[in-house]
C-alpha positions in Angstrom: 0.0 0.0 0.0 1.4 3.4 -0.9 1.9 6.2 1.6 -0.9 8.2 0.0 -3.3 5.3 0.3 -2.3 4.9 4.0 -3.0 8.6 4.6 -6.4 8.4 2.9 -7.2 5.4 5.1 -6.2 7.3 8.3 -8.4 10.3 7.2 -11.4 8.1 6.6 -10.8 6.4 10.0 -10.7 9.7 11.8 -13.8 10.9 9.9 -15.7 7.7 10.8 -14.8 8.1 14.5 -15.9 11.7 14.5 -19.2 10.7 12.9 -19.8 7.7 15.2 -18.7 8.9 18.6 -21.1 10.5 21.0 -18.4 12.9 22.3 -14.9 13.8 21.1 -12.4 15.9 23.0 -9.3 17.5 21.5 -6.4 18.1 23.9 -2.9 19.4 23.9 -0.6 17.0 25.8 2.6 19.0 25.5 4.5 18.8 28.7 3.3 15.4 29.9 6.0 12.9 30.4 5.8 9.3 29.3 4.5 8.0 32.6 1.8 10.6 32.8 0.6 9.9 29.2 0.6 6.1 30.0 -1.5 6.7 33.1 -3.9 8.9 31.0 -4.2 6.3 28.3 -4.9 3.7 31.0 -7.7 5.8 32.6 -9.3 6.5 29.2 -9.1 2.8 28.2 -10.8 1.8 31.4 -13.6 4.3 30.7 -14.1 2.9 27.2 -12.5 5.9 25.4 -10.2 5.6 22.4 -7.3 8.1 22.6 -5.1 8.7 19.6 -2.5 11.2 18.3 -2.9 12.1 14.7 -1.1 14.4 12.3 -3.0 17.7 12.3 -3.1 17.9 8.5 -4.8 14.5 8.4 -7.2 15.4 11.2 -8.1 18.7 9.3 -8.9 16.7 6.2 -11.2 14.5 8.2 -13.0 17.4 9.8 -13.6 18.8 6.3 -15.1 15.5 5.3 -17.6 15.5 8.2 -18.2 19.2 8.1 -16.6 20.1 11.4 -14.1 22.7 10.1 -14.6 24.9 13.2 -12.4 22.4 14.9 -9.5 23.2 12.5 -8.2 26.2 14.5 -7.6 23.8 17.5 -5.6 21.4 15.4 -2.2 23.0 15.9 0.7 21.8 18.0 0.8 18.4 19.7 -2.8 17.3 19.6 -4.5 14.1 20.7 -8.1 13.2 20.2 -10.3 11.2 22.6 -13.3 9.4 21.1 -16.2 8.3 23.3 -18.3 5.9 21.3 -20.6 4.6 24.0 -20.6 7.3 26.7 -20.8 11.0 25.9 -19.6 12.1 29.4 -16.6 9.7 29.8 -14.0 11.4 27.6 -14.8 14.8 29.1 -14.8 13.5 32.7 -11.6 11.6 32.5 -9.7 14.3 30.7 -11.0 17.1 32.9 -10.1 15.2 36.1 -6.6 14.4 34.7 -6.1 18.1 33.7 -6.9 19.2 37.3 -4.0 17.0 38.5 -1.6 17.7 35.6 -1.5 21.3 34.5 0.3 20.3 31.3 -2.8 18.7 29.8 -4.9 21.4 28.1 -8.4 20.7 26.8 -8.8 22.6 23.5 -12.3 21.8 22.3 -14.8 19.1 21.9 -17.5 17.7 19.6 -20.8 16.7 21.1 -23.3 14.9 18.9 -22.0 16.5 15.7 -21.4 20.0 16.9 -18.2 21.7 18.0 -18.3 22.8 21.7 -16.0 25.1 23.7 -13.7 24.2 26.5 -16.2 25.5 29.0 -18.9 23.3 27.6 -16.6 20.3 27.8 -15.8 21.1 31.4 -19.5 21.5 32.2 -20.2 18.1 30.6 -17.5 16.6 32.8 -19.2 17.9 35.9 -22.4 15.9 35.1 -22.9 12.7 37.1 -22.3 9.4 35.3 -25.1 7.5 33.6 -25.5 5.3 36.7 -25.6 8.4 38.9 -28.3 10.0 36.7 -30.4 6.7 36.8 -30.0 6.6 40.6 -31.3 10.2 40.9 -34.2 9.3 38.6 -35.1 6.3 40.7 -35.1 8.4 43.8 -37.3 11.0 42.2 -39.8 8.3 41.1 -39.8 6.6 44.5 -40.3 9.8 46.5 -44.1 10.1 46.0 -44.7 6.4 46.9 -42.4 6.7 49.9 -44.2 9.8 51.1 -47.6 8.2 50.6 -46.5 5.1 52.6 -45.2 7.4 55.4 -48.5 9.4 55.4 -50.6 6.2 55.5 -48.5 4.9 58.4 -48.8 8.1 60.3 -52.6 8.1 59.8 -52.8 4.5 61.0 -50.8 5.3 64.1 -52.9 8.3 64.8 -56.2 6.3 64.6 -54.6 3.6 66.8 -53.9 6.1 69.4 -57.4 7.6 69.2 -58.9 4.1 69.5 -56.8 3.2 72.5 
C-alpha cells in the first residue's frame, strides 16, 4: 500500500470516528512525560474511550469530510483526540479530572453529537454525574411520592390507633 493510500485510510478512519462517537475531546498533551501519558491512556481505556494522536493535517482533512471545520483552529501543535463511542460524558470527565491534577494537559475543544463545543462546555459536561448516577437520581425521584404516601398512611394508621386506645 502506498503512503498516499495509507494517509487516505487514516483520514477516513478519523472521519468515521468523528461521525460515530457521541463525544470527542481534543487536547494538547505537550509537557506530559511518558509515565503521565501512559496513566492517562490507562484511565481512558478503562472508561471505554479511544485516545489517539494524529497528524494535524490528516485530522483537518477528516474534519472537512464530516463538516466540522470549526475544529481546525484547535488542530495546531501536539494534539490528541479522545473518542467516546458509548458514553458522551466519559471522555470529558476523565480528561477534565486528569487536567486538574496535571496542568500540562490542556483541553482545546470538543465535539458533542455532531457540533463543536467550547472548553467551558466540555468542562460543564465533565461535571455531570455518570449515567448510573443519573439513573439513581431518577429512581429516587420516582420513589419519593410512593415513599411519602407510605409514610403518610402509616402516620394516619398510628394516629387512629392512638385515638382508638
